[in-house]
TIPAZA-61291 format. One record per atom (N, C-alpha, C, O): x, y, z. Coordinates in steps of 0.02 Angstrom, whole numbers, plus 50000, padded with zeros to 5 digits. Layout:
XYZ
...
***
This chain:
500434992749995
500005000150004
500445007150000
500325011849962
500935006750044
501405012450046
501595013849971
501565019449945
501815007149936
502135008449872
501575012249817
501755016749780
500905009749818
500515012049785
500305019049799
500055022249753
500375021949858
500225028949882
500755032449846
500625037549814
501325030049848
501925033849821
501925033849746
502175038549714
501635028549717
501585029349636
501095033849625
501165037949579
500545033949665
500005039049658
500225045349646
500105048649595
500635047649708
500875053249726
501275056349665
501225062049641
501705050849645
502265053049579
501725055349522
501735060949498
501315051049506
500875052249438
500545059649456
500595064349417
500195060049517
499925065649524
500305072049519
500055077349499
501035070949542
501485076849535
501605078249473
501575083949451
501795071749429
502015073449356
501395075849316
501515079849271
500785073949324
500215077649304
500215084349313
500145088149266
500295086549381
500315093649398
500745097949367
500585103649349
501465094349357
502005097249327
501815098049248
501965103149218
501495093149220
501365094049152
500745099249139
500705102549087
500345099749185
499675104249187
500015111649189
499845116149150
500555112549241
500835118049250
501295120549188
501275126249165
501685115749167
502115118149111
501655119649044
501805124349008
501095115649030
500615117148965
500295124348985
500155128248939
500175126149048
499815131249052
500325137849048
500095143249028
500995137349067
501525142249052
501585142348978
501645147748949
501585136648946
501695137048865
501145140648838
501205144948795
500505138348870
499855142548842
499885149148852
499655152948810
500155151148906
500285157948940
500685161448886
500545167048865
501265157548863
501765160348825
501485162248752
501585167748725
501115156748724
500815157348671
500275161948657
500215164448601
499875163048704
499395168848712
499815175348703
499695179248658
500295176248746
500705182448754
501015183748691
501045189548671
501295178548651
501595179748580
501105182548539
501205187548504
500475179048542
499925180148492
499635188348499
499415192248457
499745188848571
499435195948590
499945201548564
499765207048542
500565199548569
501035203648546
501095205048477
501235210548453
500935197848433
500915198948370
500305202848341
500345206548292
499735201648378
499125205848367
499245213448372
499095217348327
499545215248434
499735222548446
500235224448384
500045229048348
500745221948372
501095223848308
500785224648246
500915229248206
500345219948239
499845219648175
499415226748182
499305230648136
499245227448238
498775233548251
499205239848239
498985244448203
499755240248266
500235244948267
500425247048190
500445252848170
500575240748147
500615241148081
500095244348039
500215248647996
499525241948054
498875243848022
498805251448032
498695255047983
498865253648092
498945259948116
499365265848078
499205271548062
500005261948071
500455265848045
500315265947963
500485270647928
500025260947942
499855261847870
499325266347861
499345270647817
498795265547903
498205270947902
498575278147911
498385282547872
499055279847954
499225286447975
499705288147894
499635293347862
500065283647878
500375284647809
499975286147749
500195289947706
499345282947744
498915283947693
498605290747704
498475294347656
498475292447773
498135299047783
498575305247767
498375310647746
499265303147782
499745307547775
499795308647691
499895314147665
499735303847662
499915304147588
499235307147555
499245309847500
498705306547591
498025308547569
498125316347575
498025319947526
498355319247642
498415325247651
498885328447606
498715333647578
499485325747596
499915328247538
499705329047487
499835334347459
499245323747449
498965325447393
498505330247379
498485333947330
498055329847437
497465334647440
497815341947438
497545345947400
498355344047472
498715350447472
499025351047413
498875356047380
499385347447394
499735348647331
499335350047284
499405355347254
498755345047264
498295346647209
497895353947223
497735357847177
497775354847287
497295360247305
497695366347288
497395370847259
498375367247304
498695373547301
499045373547232
499325378747216
499055369147195
499355370447135
499035375747083
498435375647069
499445379847059
499235385247006
498965381546938
498525383846902
499285375846929
499065371946869
498355368946878
498145367646934
498005367846827
497445365646822
497495356846826
497755353546781
497165353546890
497365346046887
496645343346888
496225345946926
496525339146856
495785336546849
495805329046822
496185326746779
495315325946855
495315317946831
494645316746802
494125319546817
494795311246750
494145309046723
494155301046725
494665297646726
493555298846726
493485291546727
493395289046654
493485292446604
493205282746654
493325278646590
492605281746538
492545280746478
492235284746571
491675288746530
491855295446509
491495299346477
492545296746531
492775304346509
492225309546544
491995314446516
492075307446608
491745313046649
492155314846698
492555310946723
492085321146716
492575324646780
492405321746840
491805321846856
492855318846878
492875316846949
493305319746991
493265318247050
493825324546970
494185328847020
494295336346977
494345336646915
494305340947013
494225348046994
494605352547047
494335354247099
495225354247031
495585358047083
495505364747083
495155367347040
495845368947136
495755375847137
496105379347078
495825383747045
496715377047067
496965379346999
496485379046943
496435383846905
496125373246935
495635372246875
495105377646887
494905380546837
494875379246940
494385383046955
494585389746928
494255392946887
495195391646957
495445399346931
495575399546856
495485404646823
495805394046830
496005393946749
495315393946704
495225397446654
494855389446730
494235388746678
493665393446697
493215394846658
493715395946767
493205401046792
492495396246811
491935398746819
492605390246815
492045385946845
492205385446924
492765386746947
491735383746957
491735380947013
491735373047015
491445369946970
492045369947062
492005362847051
491355359047047
491255354947003
490965360347089
490325358247093
489785358747026
489275355447013
490115364346991
489805365446926
489995359046861
489645357446813
490585356946879
490795353446819
490885345446842
490965341246797
490865343646904
490975336146930
490375331946900
489775333346906
490615327146870
490125323046845
489875324246765
489525320546730
490195330746749
489975332246680
490555329246634
491105327946659
490425328246566
490905326846520
491415331746506
491255337746502
492075329646497
492635333846492
492575338546422
492995342846409
492095337546385
492015342146322
491795349346345
491855354146307
491525350046409
491235356846430
491985360846431
491945366846420
492615358146443
493125362446449
493605363246378
494115366646375
493385360246335
493595358846260
493305362946216
492695362546211
493665367546175
493375370746116
493085364946071
493345359346065
492535366846041
492115361646005
492555358345944
492565352245933
492895362845911
493345360245852
493795355745873
493945351545830
494145355245942
494505350045953
494275344046000
494665340346028
493625343746004
493385338046041
493565331746003
493835327046031
493425331645948
493525324745907
494275322345914
494435316545924
494665327245907
495465324645910
495555322945974
495845317645986
495335326846026
495375325546103
495225318846116
495685315346139
494545315946104
494395309146113
494815304346079
494915298746104
495085306146021
495475299945989
496145299346025
496445293946030
496415305946053
497065306146094
496895302046148
497225296846157
496415303646186
496285300046254
496315292546246
496695288946279
495805290046195
495645283246182
496415279446161
496565273846181
496825283246121
497445280746099
497865279946160
498225274946164
497865284846211
498375283546265
498125278646319
498525275546355
497425277946323
497145272346372
497385265946338
497555261346376
497425264746258
497615258546248
498355256446240
498605250946230
498625263146247
499445262546237
499795259546311
499485260546363
500415255846313
500715255046377
500965260546418
501165259446475
500975267046389
501145272646416
500835274646475
500215274346472
501115276946537
500845279546596
500795286746596
500365289446631
501245290446556
501245296846558
501425300046489
501895297546458
501135304846468
501165308146396
501085315146395
500645317446431
501425318846360
501255326146349
500695325446299
500715321246254
500125330346310
499625329346266
499705333946201
499395333046148
500165339046212
500265344746160
500945343146120
501295347746099
501125335846110
501745333546080
501725336146000
502255336545968
501165337545973
501085339145915
500785346145892
500655348245835
500735348645945
500475356545933
500075359746000
499985356146049
499905364946000
499595368446065
498915364846078
498515363746033
498825363246140
498235361846179
497745368946181
498035374246195
497135368946170
496715374046187
496235372446235
495925367146225
496065376246293
495625375746338
494955380746325
495055385746291
494405379646347
493815382846346
493605386646414
493385382946458
493645392446425
493475395346485
492695395346498
492345393446451
492365397346565
491645397446568
491315402646523
490735402246504
491795407846508
491485414346475
491465412146397
491065414946360
491855407646374
491805405746317
492375407646279
492345407246218
492915409846311
493535411746289
493965406446280
493955402446327
494365404946233
494925400146228
495605403546255
495755409546256
495945398346276
496625399346298
497145394346273
496985388446271
497825396446251
498255390046245
498535388046309
498635391946356
498685380746310
498955377646366
499435373546344
499515372246284
499825370946396
500305364846395
499995359446436
499715361246488
499995353646422
499685348846467
499985341546459
500265339446409
499885338146518
500105330946515
499595327146544
499165329646581
499625319946524
499105315646549
499385309646574
499865307446544
499145306146630
499425301046662
498745295846677
498165297846674
498885290546691
498445284146693
498485279146754
499025276746770
497985277846783
498055271146840
497315269746843
496835272846821
497375263046885
496765260046895
496585259546965
496995257847007
495895261046980
495575261447043
495015255947040
494525256747003
495105249847083
494495245447085
494385242347026
493855239347017
494855242446978
494755238946902
494505243746853
494415242146795
494365250846880
494225256146839
494815260546818
495235262346859
494835262046757
495335265746732
495225273246744
494675275546731
495745277346770
495615284946790
496145288546760
496685285646759
496115294346734
496555297946700
496565304746742
496085307046774
497225307546737
497405313246780
497685317746725
498125315546687
497445323746719
497715328946672
497945334646704
497575337846741
498545336246693
498915342946718
498905348746667
499255347346618
498655353846665
498555358546615
498785365346647
498565367546700
499235368346609
499545374746623
499285380346570
499325379246510
498995386546597
498815392246556
499515395446529
499935397246569
499605395846462
500315398046439
500175404646406
500635407246375
499495408246412
499385414646380
499895419846383
500065423146334
500125420546438
500645425746466
501255422646428
501515426646389
501465417946429
502085414646408
502045415546316
502515417246280
501485414346299
501445415446232
501475422746201
501635423946143
501275427746252
501215434646236
501965436446236
502205439946191
502395433646297
503105436646296
503435433146243
503835436846213
503395426346219
503595424246164
503585429246104
504065431846076
502915430046093
502775435346034
503255441846041
503595444045995
503245444646104
503705450646117
504385448546084
504635451646036
504605444046108
505255441746098
505425440946016
505905443345986
504935437145989
505025436745920
505035444045893
505515446045861
504495447845905
504585454645878
505175457845879
505465459745828
505385458745939
506105461245961
506595458045907
506905461645868
506635452445908
507095448845860
507085450545786
507585451045751
506345451545763
506305454445701
506615461845694
507005463245649
506425465945739
506705472845739
507515472445742
507835476645711
507805468345773
508425467445782
508755466045716
509255469145697
508435461245681
508775458845615
508525464245570
508925465345524
507975468145568
507825473545514
508435478745529
508765481245483
508555480345597
509095485345622
509665483345600
510015487745575
509865478045601
510535475445569
510585477345488
511045480445461
510065475045460
510095476745388
510105485245371
510405488145326
509705487645417
509655495445403
510325498245422
510565502445384
510685496345477
511295499345487
511825497345438
512275501345425
511815491445410
512215489345354
512195495145299
512735497445278
511605497545275
511455501045222
511475508745233
511525512845187
511445510145294
511295517045309
511885521745296
511835527345272
512445518845315
513045522645302
513125524945222
513115530845205
513195520345183
513265522645114
512725525045087
512795529145042
512065523045108
511495527045073
511465534145099
511295538745062
511645535245166
511595542345181
512205546245145
512115551745119
512725543445146
513215547245095
513015550345029
513115556145009
512635543844991
512495545544925
511855551644926
511775556544890
511435548644986
510935554744985
511055561245005
510685565844986
511625562145047
511815568345074
512145571745010
512075577745000
512485568144971
512865570844914
512335574444861
512435580044837
511785570444849
511225572544806
510905579144842
510785584144808
510795578844897
510315584944926
510775591544930
510585597344921
511455589044946
511875595644958
512085599044885
512045605144875
512275594944845
512415597844778
511645602244743
511575607744718
511255597644755
510575601644727
510445606844762
510135611244732
510615608344837
510555614944857
511115619544839
510975625544836
511755617744826
512205622444789
511915625144720
511965631044703
511625620344685
511405621644612
510865627044628
510885632644603
510415625044669
509825629744680
509985637544703
509585642144692
510665638244739
510915644144765
511195648544696
511225654744702
511395645444637
511515648844578
511065650644522
511245654244475
510475647944529
509915649844485
509235651144519
509115649344577
508775654244480
508165656344506
507685650444518
507525646944469
507495649244567
506905644644577
506395644744543
506055639644539
506215650544511
505605651844479
505675649644404
505195649944367
506285647244383
506425645744311
506265637944306
506135635144360
506255634644256
506035628144247
506515624544284
506345620444327
507175625844268
507685621944306
507675622744382
507855618144418
507475628444405
507385629344476
506845624544509
506895622044565
506285623744464
505795620044488
505855612944495
505625609444540
506275610944434
506685603444451
507005601744514
506945596944552
507365607444516
507895606144588
507415605844634
507435600844669
506905610244647
506415610544700
506135603144714
506125600844772
505955599944666
505725594044666
506175588144688
505945583444720
506865588544669
507395585144685
507525585644761
507625580744797
507495592044783
507535593144854
506965589744906
507065586544957
506415591344878
505795588044905
505855579944920
505745577244973
506075576644853
506175569644860
506725567244906
506685562044939
507255571544906
507735569044952
507525571145023
507795567745066
507125575745044
506985575245115
506445570345135
506405568145192
505955568345079
505595562045083
506025555745107
505855551945153
506605555145066
507145549445073
507435550445139
507595545345171
507505554945160
508005557045233
507475554245285
507655550845333
506815556045274
506375554145321
506215547445326
506005545145379
506315543445270
506195536445260
506795532645298
506655527845333
507455534745290
508005531945312
508035533345395
508305529245431
507745539345423
507655540145489
507025535745525
507025534245585
506555534245481
506025529445510
506435523145514
506595521245571
506635519745465
507005513345471
507515512745531
507585507445563
507855518445543
508325518245604
507945518545663
508125515645714
507445521845660
506985523545721
506775516745745
506995514745800
506355512845708
505985506545728
506525501745733
506395496245759
507025502745715
507625496745734
508135500245789
508715498245794
507875505145825
508225507445875
508975509945874
509395509445919
509035512545812
509795513645793
509845522145787
510395524845780
509235526045789
509235532145783
509185536945848
508725536645890
509655540945850
509585545645918
509135551845902
509145554745847
508765553345950
508355559045932
508425563546005
508575561046059
508315569545995
508345573646066
507725573646100
507225575346067
507655571946161
507175571246199
506995577346249
507445579646284
506365579946254
506295585046302
505555583646330
505155580046301
505435586846391
504745586346415
504195589246372
504205594946350
503775585346365
503205585646303
502495585246338
502355580246370
502065590046333
501425589646359
500955585646304
500825588046249
500755580446324
500415575546281
499745578346258
499525576546204
499425582346293
498775586046274
499005590246213
498685589946160
499535594146218
499575599446161
499685594346088
499415596046036
500025589046092
500095583846030
499405582146008
499175583245952
499065579046066
498425577346035
498005581446007
497715580045955
497915588146044
497455593146011
497665594945941
497215595645900
498325595745922
498635597445865
498485592645811
498325594445754
498535585645831
498385580345792
497645581045770
497495580845711
497165582045822
496475582245805
496315587445759
495905586945713
496685592745772
496465599345722
496675596545648
496355598445599
497185592445640
497425590945570
497045585545544
496985585445482
496775581045577
496385575445552
495675577045541
495345574545496
495415581745587
494675583645584
494375585245509
493835583545484
494925589145482
494665591245417
494655586545361
494325587345310
495035581545374
495235576045321
494785571045320
494655568045269
494475569645387
494015563845394
493365563945357
493085569445362
493075559845324
492435559945288
491915560945339
491995559345398
491315563845312
490735565245356
490455557445385
490095557145434
490625552545355
490495546045387
490785544145453
490595539445488
491235547945466
491645545845522
491625550545574
491815556245560
491425549345634
491315554745698
491905554545733
492135548945747
492235560245752
492715560545795
492655560945866
492315566045875
492765558645915
492615559345976
493325558746021
493785555345999
493385561946079
493955561946116
493755563046183
493215565846195
494175560946233
494095561846304
494865561646325
495265557046319
494965568146352
495675571146365
495765572246430
495345576346449
496225569746488
496235570946549
496325578246558
496735580746519
496025582246603
496275589346610
496955589746653
497315594646651
497065585346683
497675586046715
498385586246660
498415582346612
498815590146671
499445591546631
499815585046634
500065583146687
499865581546577
500245575246576
500825576846530
500745579346474
501325575446551
502135576446535
502475570346521
502465566146566
502815568746465
503185563946450
503945566246425
503975571446393
504415563346435
505065564146411
505185561446343
505465555946341
505015564446284
505025562646217
505215567146165
505265573246173
505315563846104
505325569346040
504515569646025
504155564846013
504385574946027
503755578646010
503515576845934
502945574645923
503985577845887
503865574845822
503715567845801
503385565945753
504045563945853
503865557045840
503215554545870
502905549845847
503025558645930
502455556345965
501885557645919
501405553745912
501985564045885
501455567645843
501415561545783
500845560045764
501935558645759
502025554445709
501625547845729
501275544945688
501705545745797
501365539345820
500545540445816
500175536145792
500315546045840
499585547145843
499315548045774
498755546045756
499755551045735
499495552645657
499375546745619
498935546045577
499855541745641
499935534545604
499315530245624
499025526645584
499155531145688
498615526145718
497885529645690
497405526245671
497895535845691
497315539645666
497145537845587
496575536545565
497685537945554
497615536045484
497415528945469
497035527745422
497675523545512
497465517545506
496675516645526
496285513345492
496525519545578
495825519345596
495425522745530
494985519245505
495535527945507
495185529745469
495085525945401
494565526245368
495655522545385
495665517545336
495145511045353
494775508145313
495195510145403
494785503445428
494035505845415
493655502145384
493825512245438
493115513545421
492945517945363
492425521145364
493345518245315
493305521945258
492605519245219
492205523245195
492535512945216
491925509945181
491305512045212
490885515245180
491225510245275
490685509045316
490555515145368
490015516045396
491115519245376
491005524945426
491045521945493
491215516045502
490895526045540
490915522945613
491315528045658
491465533445633
491475526845712
491705531645762
492445530745779
492655525245795
492875536445775
493645536645799
493665539445869
493555545445878
493795535945911
493875538045986
494695539746006
495115535345996
494855544946028
495475547046048
495445549046129
495185554046153
495785543746165
495755545346249
496405545346264
496845542146235
496485549746318
497085551546352
496955552146431
496525555746456
497395548246464
497275547846535
497935545146570
498385541846542
497915547046634
498585545046671
498395538146705
497845537346733
498845533346702
498735527246731
499395523946774
499965525846763
499265519846813
499795516546858
499995510346825
499565505946819
500525509546805
500705502346777
500965498146835
501425500346868
500705492446848
500885488046901
501475483446870
501685483346812
501685479246929
502325475146903
502065468246871
502455464146847
501415467446872
501185461746836
501145464746761
501435461946715
500795470346751
500745472246663
501395473346640
501475472346580
501985475446680
502605477246658
502945470546657
503445470746622
502835465046682
503195458846669
502985455846601
503375452546566
502285457446583
502085455046516
502345459246464
502335457246406
502605465446479
502715470646422
503505471846447
503545476146491
504025469446430
504705470046453
504905478146438
505245480946481
504755480646398
505005487946391
504695492846447
504905498546455
504245490546481
503895495246534
504215494046601
504455488546615
504215498846638
504425498546702
503775501346762
503475506746754
503665497546812
503085499946853
503145507546863
503685510446857
502615510446877
502635517446891
502055520546851
501715517546810
501985527046869
501535531546835
501595532546760
502145533746737
501055532146719
501215532446639
500545536046612
500015536846642
500705537846552
500135540646511
500035535146470
500465531646442
499325534646468
499065529146415
498615533946362
498105536846381
498865534346294
498485536046238
498205530846205
498525525746196
497585531646182
497115526146155
496775528446101
496405533246110
496845525346034
496435526145981
496065519545960
496315513945952
495415521645953
495005515645945
494515516945890
494235522445887
494405512045846
493875513345797
493425507845797
493515502845831
492935508845757
492345504245752
492385500545681
491875498345654
492945500045657
492925497345586
492905489245592
492725486145642
493135486445532
493055479845518
493475475045561
493375469045560
493975478145600
494365474045648
494935469945613
495015469745552
495255467245653
495855462645627
495805455445641
495745453545700
495825451445596
495985444545604
496465441845651
497055443545653
496195437445690
496695435445730
497295431545704
497795430945739
497245428345635
497795425045609
498305429045588
498835426745566
498155436445595
498665441145567
498815446845618
499185451545606
498465445745679
498445450345728
499245451445757
499475457145765
499585445945769
500265446045781
500785448545733
501365449445750
500575449545681
501025452545621
500895459145601
501155461445551
500435462745642
500305470145624
500875473945629
500955478745591
501335472345678
501825476545684
502605475145650
503125478145661
502495470045608
503085467745565
503225471845512
502775473245472
503945474345504
504025478745450
503755475945377
503895470145361
503385479645338
503105479045272
502675473745273
502685469845226
502295472945318
501665469345330
501105474445321
501105479445356
500585473245272
500085478945261
499475474245240
499565468745215
498825477145253
498245474845240
497935479245185
497405477945156
498375485245173
498135490645135
498295488345054
498805490545029
497945485045024
498135482444957
498275487244912
497815491044898
498775488144887
498895493344833
499075500544860
499195505244822
499095501044929
499155507744958
499725508245006
500195512044996
499655503945063
500235504245120
500855501045093
500915496945047
501375504345137
502035501845127
502235496145188
502735492645187
501775496345235
501835491345291
502435494445342
502715490745383
502575500645336
503085503245379
502705508045442
503025510145490
502085509245432
501825513345479
501735509945552
501895513345601
501505503945561
501505502245633
502115498945653
502195497445712
502585497445604
503285495145629
503585501045645
503985500245692
503545507645620
503925512645645
503605515445717
503945517945763
502895514545718
502665515345787
502895511445840
503045513945894
502935505145827
503085500745870
503925502445891
504095501945950
504335504045846
505005506845863
505035512145901
505345512045954
504655518445877
504595523645924
504435522845991
504805525146035
503885519646006
503685519046076
504105514446115
504235516046173
504335508846092
504875505246131
505545508446148
505875507446198
505695512946094
506395516546111
506185521446152
506625524646180
505735522546160
505495528446231
505315525146287
505015528146332
505465519046292
505295514746345
504605513046363
504445511246419
504175513746310
503495512646316
503265505646291
503665500946289
502655504846274
502295499346254
501755500946219
501455506146233
501545496746168
500965497046130
500525490546131
500785485046121
499935491146141
499555484246151
498945485146090
498785490546064
498705479446079
498165480146021
497595474246044
497715468246053
496985477246050
496405472746056
495915473345991
495695478845973
495775468045962
495385467445898
495005461645887
495225456245907
494535462045863
494125455545837
493775457445766
493655463445754
493665453545729
493385453745664
492635457145669
492185453945696
492545462745645
491865465945650
491765470645722
491245473645733
492305470545763
492215473745820
492715479645828
492735482945880
493075480745781
493575487245773
494195485845809
494305480345834
494555490245813
495275488645847
495375495145891
495175500845879
495775492745953
496045497845999
496765497746006
497025492546023
497075502445996
497755503346020
497865507546078
497615513146082
498275504846129
498375508746193
499255509146193
499615504246190
499445515046197
500225516646192
500395519746262
500145525146277
500775516846299
500975518646364
501655520946371
502165517646357
501635527546396
502365531346393
502475532546472
501985532946508
502975533046493
503245533946571
503035541446567
503125544846516
502715544246631
502635551446646
503215554346665
503605550446693
503425560646657
503985565246677
503675571146712
503165574146697
504085572246761
503815578046796
504215585546768
504095590846795
504605585146720
504925590046693
504375596546662
503775595746651
504675601546653
504305606246614
504395606546539
504895604246512
503925609246506
504065608546429
504475614246415
504365619946437
505035612446372
505525617446353
505345621746292
505145618746242
505395628446292
505245632146236
505765629246168
506315626546174
505435630546110
505905629646056
506305635546030
506015640746015
506895634946023
507375639846008
507345642445941
507365638745892
507285649245936
507245651145879
507905650345821
508505651145833
507645648845762
508205647045708
508545654745689
508245659945675
509175653645694
509585659645670
509775659645604
509875654345574
509825665145577
510015666145509
510915663745500
511325664145546
511065661445435
511685659045425
512125665945413
511985670645375
512645665345450
513165671045440
513725668845402
513925662945403
514015673945364
514655672245335
515315671245378
515365674245432
515715667945358
516245665545391
516835671345380
516755674845330
517375672645419
517935676545427
518515673645401
519065675645420
518455668045352
519115664845320
519345660345370
519945659045372
518895657445416
519215652745470
519345646345414
519075645745359
519845641945444
520155637045408
519655629745445
519645628145504
519325626745394
518985619945423
519265614245387
519325614045326
519445609245429
519745603045398
519165598445391
518795597545439
519055595545331
518435591545315
518815583345300
519295582245264
518495579145334
518805572145322
518185567145316
517775566045361
518175564445257
517595560045239
517685556945189
517665560445139
517825550145178
517965544345138
517505545445066
517715542945015
516975548845066
516595548845008
516735555344976
516615560545006
517025555244911
517255560444873
516645565444867
516685571244886
516165563244842
515565567844826
515485573144896
515475579244891
515435569544959
515355574145004
515915577745021
515755582945050
516555576945015
517045580645027
517085586344987
517305591545012
516885586144920
516945590544880
516275596544894
516325602644887
515675592544915
515165596744930
515235601644988
515115607644982
515455598545050
515555602445100
516185607645095
516225612645131
516595606145054
517155610745031
516855616344999
516975621945023
516505615944951
516115620544910
515665625344946
515595631344931
515365621844997
514805623845031
515145630045087
514935635645098
515645627045110
515975632245164
516335638245125
516315644145145
516655636145069
517035641445035
516615646745016
516795652545027
515985645144985
515475650444966
515235654945030
515075660945027
515235651545079
515005655145140
515615659345182
515535661645239
516195659845147
516635664245178
517195660945214
517635664345242
517215653045216
517685649345248
518245646845214
518125646245154
518745645345229
519245641845204
519245634345210
519565632245258
518905629345165
518845623045179
519395619145138
519535620245079
519745613245189
520325609245159
519905602545170
519665601145224
519845599145120
519505592245118
520095587045104
520585587845068
519905581045148
520285575145135
519815568845135
519355568445176
519965563245079
519535558445079
519955552545107
519705546945109
520595553745128
521055548645169
521185550445240
521545555245254
520895546645285
521105548745350
521635549745367
521755554945397
522185545045354
522865544945364
523175551245336
523575554145372
523025554245268
523265559845248
523095566145285
523495570745293
522435566045309
522185571345348
522585571545413
522795576845434
522695565245447
523065565245520
523795568445497
524015572845534
524125566845447
524805568045436
524785575945420
525225579145449
524345579445380
524255586545384
524095589945436
524295595745442
523735587245480
523575590045539
524225590345585
524395595845607
524595584545601
525245584345629
525655589345616
525925592545660
525725590345547
526195595245529
526135602845550
526585606845562
525375604045552
525235610445567
524565611445616
524075614745600
524645608445666
523965608145703
523645614545731
523105614045760
523955620645725
523665627245736
523405630745680
523185636545680
523455626245625
523195630345556
522435628745550
522125630245499
522175625945598
521405623545579
521025626745638
521265626545694
520465629745624
519965632345671
519445627345691
519205627345748
519265622845641
518725618245665
518835611745622
519115611945567
518555605345654
518635600145602
517955597245602
517595597245652
517785594645539
517165590345518
517425583445495
517655582745438
517395578545536
517505572345513
516945566445519
516495566045561
517055562845475
516545555945471
516745551545519
517325552245539
516315546145549
516465542045596
516785535345557
517345532845567
516305533345514
516515526745488
516965527645419
516705529645366
517585526245424
518015526345371
518595520845367
518785517845418
518825519945313
519335513745311
519965516745343
520015522845349
520535512045368
521075514445385
520965516945466
521125512945510
520715523245481
520655526945527
519945527945534
519615529345483
519625527445597
518895529145611
518935536545639
519475538945658
518375539945641
518265546145662
518495546145737
518775551245757
518435541845774
518535540645848
519285541945850
519515546745881
519655537545818
520405538945815
520745545545801
521185548345833
520455547145750
520555554945732
520445559845780
520855564345794
519815558945810
519735563745869
520155563645928
520275568945955
520385558145950
520785556546001
521465560045985
521765563346027
521695558945921
522375561245896
522375568845894
522845572045916
521855571545867
521715578945850
521835582545927
522255586945939
521335579645976
521225583646029
521885581946071
522035586146114
522235577346066
522955576546094
523335582046079
523595585546123
523385583346012
523775588745988
523465596146003
523835600846016
522855596746000
522485602846017
521885601746056
521335600946029
521995601846125
521295600246171
520795604946167
520255603946195
520925611146129
520435617046121
519995616146056
519485619346046
520265611146008
520015612145951
519135608845943
518935603545966
518815613045912
518105611845906
518045606645841
518195608245784
517775599745860
517635593745809
516925594145819
516615595945869
516695591745752
516035589045734
516005582745701
516195581845643
515735577945741
515845570345715
515105568645684
514575569445715
515155566145615
514515564745585
514575557345579
515135554645580
513975553745572
513915547545552
513175546245528
512685549445548
513165540945480
512475538845460
512275533945498
511655533445502
512645529645533
512535523745576
513245521445600
513745521445564
513245519445666
513785516245689
513705511745749
513405513645799
513975506245744
513865501045809
514215503245870
513995501645925
514835507345865
515265509245912
515275516545937
515685518345979
514795520645911
514785527445920
514095530145935
513645529345894
513975533645995
513405536446009
513435544346031
513965546646054
512995547446024
513175554246053
513465555446107
513915559646110
513265552146160
513565552746240
514315551046229
514765554546252
514415544846188
515085543146193
515585547946148
516175548546164
515345551046099
515565555946070
515755562546106
516275565746099
515205563846148
515335570346187
515925568146249
516365571946269
515845562546267
516415560146310
517025560046285
517475560546328
517205559446220
517835560046192
518035567146190
518625568846179
517555571346200
517765578646184
517475581646119
517585587446103
517075577146078
516865580846024
516225585346050
515825584146094
516275591046005
515785597146021
515175597245993
514715600546016
515125593445942
514435591345914
514515585045867
514985583045833
513775582245882
513785574645857
513055575745807
512495577345826
513285574145736
512675575345686
512565568445651
513015564445639
511905567645637
511755562045605
511685563345520
511315567945502
511965560345481
511915559745418
511165557345389
510825553145419
511005559745342
511265565145288
511185570845329
510715571645367
511675575245320
511715581545342
511315587245310
511295587945248
510955591745358
510615596745329
511245602345327
511665602945371
511185606345262
511645611345250
511575616545307
512075618245339
510905619445322
510795624345375
510975621745428
511335625545460
510845614945460
511055613245528
511785613445536
512055616245583
512105610445487
512785609745477
513195617145488
513715618045521
512845621645454
513225628045452
513035631845507
513425636445519
512505631145548
512255634545608
512735631545661
512975635145706
512855625145656
513335621645709
513975624845705
514195627545756
514345624945645
514915628845641
514945635045660
515425636745695
514535638845643
514535645845671
514435645845738
514775650145766
514055642345778
514105641945849
514675639445882
514865642045934
514975634545856
515605632245883
516165637945872
516445640245921
516295639945819
516735645145817
516615651845863
517055655245889
515945652745865
515895658345914
515975656445987
516105660846029
515925651046003
516075648646081
516845648446079
517135649846131
517215646946025
517925647146029
518165653946033
518635655246071
517885658145998
517955664546005
517985667146077
518505669446101
517455666646106
517195669546175
517755667146228
517955670646274
517995659446212
518375656446259
519065660146264
519355661246318
519285661846205
519975665546192
520005671946217
520555674446231
519395675546226
519345682246261
519625683446332
519575688946358
***
């Protein structure tokens, strides 16, 4: 019996031990499972947090993007429309969600768009620019179209294909690109103009000058005198044409002074009022405040006359209204950014508006191109090109708004100036010289002969050279023998600039007149910095040249007293 009791106790002990071990094992397994569940819960929570963070990132990025971001489903219906899209298209999101994408596309592009989207959906591509083969156009709520660049991507949600479209309005970029192209065209024409200006001005100057000399020796009432008068008139028109070419190519220097724009506008209105047909009504609205700009008054007059002439032509057949408005405006940074020639600040805006046939969009960007015209058989195509050159050379800008059948509106912006208008100095009569010796240096023989004869006839002693080296050698031998020098800038072997430096090294008090038809390296400011007393543009006017000589010699005499 004791043996049985011990055996039972042993069995019970083993059983208890096994039960305890199993309990600890079960407890460990439960603990491990609890830990795994906790880790899984933590993992799911992290995934949910990451998903929430990603969703927040996506919502914020899409929401604050200036680009239009929209999503379309397999039916090409809009299911996402961000704030950028609202700003660009003019719709609120609730107005377009669930509607076909066609509402945002000009009708003439819808068929092409559907083909593109379906082709992309069937392709293995996941991202593709939509405007690979041309510009994409969008349609705003107000019915206006705009150019855009776009890209499209795709993915699947619950087995359904979803497309994401990113679209950027490039209206301002296209305008800036147009401005750059216009500037490049002007630069190209300017290069061409500069290349011919020197030689052409020499030829033209000789023609005008010798005609003036011939006119001095005969009666202008005679038949020959009448012919010379016509030659001189044609020469003046040719001189004006050359200056126009150099103006719009920004190669021409003009004296600028404070100009009251109201005075220019009233003068032009007086001139055009009598020439307008009775079918065209002239209206105006001029700001009473005195508006002053720093400009060449003649050129501003030319700008307004050209714009009014174009408006009259546009209404010649059907009549209409010609409006001229002048007001003070403030140019902000955004407007100046779109028009690089402008700077923010107070400006004068001169508006010329007509109710004529308008300008077709296909040619609107070409209206400022040189030699482009819609006046069949009448226009030269220089008017608006010259206007563009004048305005931009003054640091201003010109804009155009037009549509077929709605007329055209040109706005000219010029920076305001606080200066007072300067009176025009009276023109003095030509005085005869006192045998002062004038050294003339010009590689064009006809001009050298012309100015030599001109000054000899006015009582001076002129000595002319067509070779700059010979002229310099003659001056070195007797630097005190000359009272004044007239030299061209662009010459072979030695330029006018080199001569001026050497002349002034030998005679610092020597009055020098430097002339040029065109120069890449010399401007009036640079010439004055060299010590040149007068800088004249060719073709030279005999009266202007002789008055300049008279003035410089008088100043030289006053300094010697």
